[in-house]
Every structure is written in structure tokens, then in C-alpha cells.
N, C-alpha and C positions, 0 to 999 in steps of 0.2 A: 504494500500500500504506500509506503514511503517513496518507492521508485515512481509511482504514478503521480504523487504530489510534486516530486521534483520535475518530472516530465511536464506537468501542467505549468509549473512556474517558468520553465524554460520557454514553453510555447507562448505563454502570456508575455514574458519579457521580450520575446522576438516580435510579438504583435505590437507592443509598446514602442520598440525600437523602430519599427516600420510604420508607425501609426499615421504619419503624414500621407503616405501613398495608400494605405488601407482606407483612411477616411475619404480621400479623393475618390477611390473606387466605389466605396459604399454610397457616397453622395450621388455619384452617377447612377447607381442602381436605384436609389430613392427617386431620383428625377424621372427615370424610365417608368418606375412603378406608378408614379403620380400622373403620368400622361394617359389619362383615361378618356380623353375627348371622343375617340372612336367608339369606345364602349358606351359612353354616355349617349352618343348619337343613336347607337343601336338600341339602347334602353328606351330612349324617347320614342323611337319607331315601334318598338315592341309594346310599350304602354298604350300607344295609339291603337295598335292591333287588338290589344286586350280590351280596350274601351269599346271598340267596334263590335267585337265578339260578344261582350257583355250586353251591349245595346240590342244586338240582333236577338239574343236569347230572351231578353226582357220583353222586347216588342212582339216576338213570335208567340210567346206563351202568355204574355200580358196578364200575369198573375193566375192563370188557370193551371190546373194540374196537367202533367204529361198524360196523353191518352194512348190507348193501344194503337191507334192509327199513326200517331207520331213515331212510335217505336217500330211498327211494321214497315212504314215507308222510309225509315232510315233518317228522318229529319232530326229526331232527337239525338241520335248518335253523331250525326254530322256536326250539329251545333255544339254538342258537348265536347267533341274532339277538338274543334276549332278553339273553343274557350280554354280547354285544358292545355293545349299546346301553347297558346299565347301567354297564359298564366305562368307556365313552366319556363318558357323562354325569358319572360320578364324577371322572374325570381332568380334564374341562373345569372343573368346579366347583373342584377343588383348584388348578388353574392360575389361575383368576380370583382366588381368595383370596390366593394367593402373589403374584400380580402387583400387587394392590392394596397389599399390605404392602410390597412392594419399592418401589413408587412413593412411598409415605408415608415410607419410610426415606430415599430420595433427597431428597425435599423437606425432611426434617428436617436432613440434611447441608447442604443449600443454606441453610436458615434459620440454622443455626449459623455458616456461613461469613459471611453478610452481617451477622449480628448482631454479629460481632466487628470489623467494619469501622467505625472511628470517624472516619475522615478521607477526604477526597476524594483521588483519585489524579491525578497530573500526568504520570506516566510509565507507558507501556505495558510490561507484562512478560508473558512467555508463561505464567507461573503464573496471572496474573489471567484470561487467556484460557481455558486448559485447565481451570481449576478451576470456572469459572462459566458460560462461554458454550457453548451447544449449537451454534448456527450464526448466520450473518448473511445477510440478503437485501439485495442492492443493487437498488434500483428505478430505472427509467429517468428518473424525475423528480428525481434527485439526492438521494434519501432512502435511508436504510439502516435496516433493522429488525434489531435484535439480539434474538435469542431465547435467553434464559438457560436453564440446565438445569432451572429450576423451571417452564418453559414461559411465564414472564413475558416479554412483548414490549415493547420500547421502540423507537420510531421517531425517528430523528435526521435532520435536514436537513444535507447535506454543505456 
């Protein structure tokens, strides 16, 4: 376990040493993640499609229950499918935009954390681990790859 802590500190210190270029790279990734104009345009179109599908269903049925005739002639299935597809597409686009913004916010928190680190660390603390590390992979060739929460990976020889 001590070897793992030492490997983590080496990786963290390497990250801090290279933090200027790491921060620049992460800022570019954040910028790309926040470029959601195309998705937002698709979302607007999808919301319009959903609105039309909703209106068609409401106007067709006009508050009346679905009849056997609606089911047998396929009208109900057609309108239901149209509505369901539009709703699903809208939700998927909303989720994509939200996820991209969430990832950018997480990267910005990581950038803030490492930009405030102005010294190398000699002592392992659980705060350093939980605040920055996502996971570590121990390889059979006595190497350890530290994956930080930014998805930045640094491999260290044990």
C-alpha cells in the first residue's frame, strides 16, 4: 500500500510540474464541451416536433377516449409512435447538453484545484487522493497508471 501512495505522489507531483500545459489542454477540452450550439439547435427543432406531435394527438382525440376503431386502423399507434419518438429525441438531446456542461464544470473544478497547487507534495493525504484521483491501475510490469478526475493519465514505474 505504501508503494501505491508513493506512486500516486509521484504522479501528482508530475501533474503539478506540468500543470501549465495540463491546464491549457483541459481549458481547450472545456471550451469544446461548452460548444453546444449545434445540439441546442437540434433540441429546439426536436421540441418543435414534440409540440406538433402533442398538438396532433390532443386535436385528434380532443379529450375523448381511444376507440377500437382508432386502434384497428392504426391511427393511435401512428400518433403514439410519433409522440414517443419526438419525446425521446428531445430528452436525449437535453441529456447530452446537460452532460457536456456537467463534464466542463468538473474539469473547471479540477483546473482550479491544480492551479492553486504551488508546491510538490512529500506526504500522502486522503484529501489529495479523494479530491483529484479517479482511480489507479496496477500493471503486471510494475507500473501504475493514475487516472485523475480530469481523465488525465500518468504512468509511474514502481
